[in-house]
SERO-4910 file (N, C-alpha, C, O; in steps of 0.05 Angstrom, whole numbers):
BEGIN
 pado doro    nc1    nc2    nc3   cac1   cac2   cac3    cc1    cc2    cc3    oc1    oc2    oc3
  Unk    A     17    -24      0      0      0      0     18     25      0     38     26     13
  Unk    A      9     45    -15     23     70    -16     11     91      2    -13     92      5
  Unk    A     27    107     14     18    129     31      9    153     15     -2    172     26
  Unk    A     13    152    -12      7    175    -29    -22    175    -39    -30    195    -50
  Unk    A    -37    155    -35    -65    154    -44    -83    169    -25    -90    159     -4
  Unk    A    -91    193    -33   -108    210    -16   -136    212    -26   -154    221    -11
  Unk    A   -142    204    -50   -169    207    -61   -175    235    -70   -198    241    -76
  Unk    A   -155    252    -72   -159    280    -82   -152    282   -111   -136    267   -121
  Unk    A   -164    302   -124   -158    307   -151   -142    333   -153   -146    352   -137
  Unk    A   -125    335   -173   -110    359   -179   -117    367   -208   -120    350   -225
  Unk    A   -120    393   -212   -127    403   -239   -105    421   -249    -93    436   -234
  Unk    A   -100    419   -275    -80    436   -288    -93    450   -312   -106    437   -329
  Unk    A    -90    476   -313   -100    492   -335    -76    501   -352    -57    512   -340
  Unk    A    -77    497   -377    -55    505   -395    -66    525   -415    -88    522   -426
  Unk    A    -50    546   -421    -56    565   -442    -35    560   -464    -11    564   -459
  Unk    A    -45    552   -487    -27    544   -509    -29    563   -532    -51    569   -541
  Unk    A     -6    573   -541     -5    590   -565     -3    570   -589     19    559   -594
  Unk    A    -25    565   -602    -25    545   -624     -7    553   -647      4    535   -660
  Unk    A     -4    579   -653     12    588   -675     42    582   -669     56    572   -686
  Unk    A     51    589   -645     79    586   -638     84    558   -626    107    550   -622
  Unk    A     63    543   -621     65    515   -610     80    515   -584     98    499   -580
  Unk    A     72    534   -566     85    535   -540     64    539   -518     42    549   -524
  Unk    A     71    532   -494     53    537   -471     61    564   -460     84    569   -453
  Unk    A     42    583   -459     48    610   -450     38    616   -422     44    637   -411
  Unk    A     23    597   -410     13    601   -383      3    574   -372     -7    558   -387
  Unk    A      5    571   -346     -6    547   -333    -11    553   -304      0    571   -292
  Unk    A    -29    537   -292    -36    539   -264    -45    512   -254    -59    497   -269
  Unk    A    -38    504   -230    -47    480   -217    -64    486   -192    -58    506   -178
  Unk    A    -85    470   -187   -102    475   -164   -116    450   -157   -118    431   -173
  Unk    A   -127    449   -133   -144    427   -124   -174    434   -129   -191    418   -123
  Unk    A   -179    459   -138   -206    468   -143   -209    474   -173   -189    482   -186
  Unk    A   -232    471   -184   -236    477   -212   -255    501   -216   -272    502   -234
  Unk    A   -252    521   -198   -267    545   -200   -257    563   -223   -235    558   -233
  Unk    A   -273    582   -231   -267    600   -253   -241    615   -248   -225    618   -267
  Unk    A   -237    625   -224   -213    641   -218   -187    625   -223   -167    636   -231
  Unk    A   -188    599   -218   -165    582   -223   -157    582   -253   -134    586   -260
  Unk    A   -177    579   -271   -171    579   -299   -163    607   -309   -146    609   -327
  Unk    A   -175    627   -298   -168    655   -306   -140    662   -298   -127    677   -312
  Unk    A   -130    651   -276   -103    658   -268    -82    646   -287    -60    656   -288
  Unk    A    -89    625   -301    -70    614   -320    -67    632   -345    -46    632   -358
  Unk    A    -88    647   -350    -87    665   -373    -70    690   -368    -58    700   -387
  Unk    A    -69    699   -343    -54    723   -337    -25    719   -336    -10    738   -331
***
């Protein structure tokens, strides 16, 4: 048994520049609220 299994989810939001094929912003959170995704854009 592993001590790392907590039953929690983590979310990652990525902002991708499709023309340049690069990641221009990202954010990780345990919540999927709107503010979480908006912070990846800034």
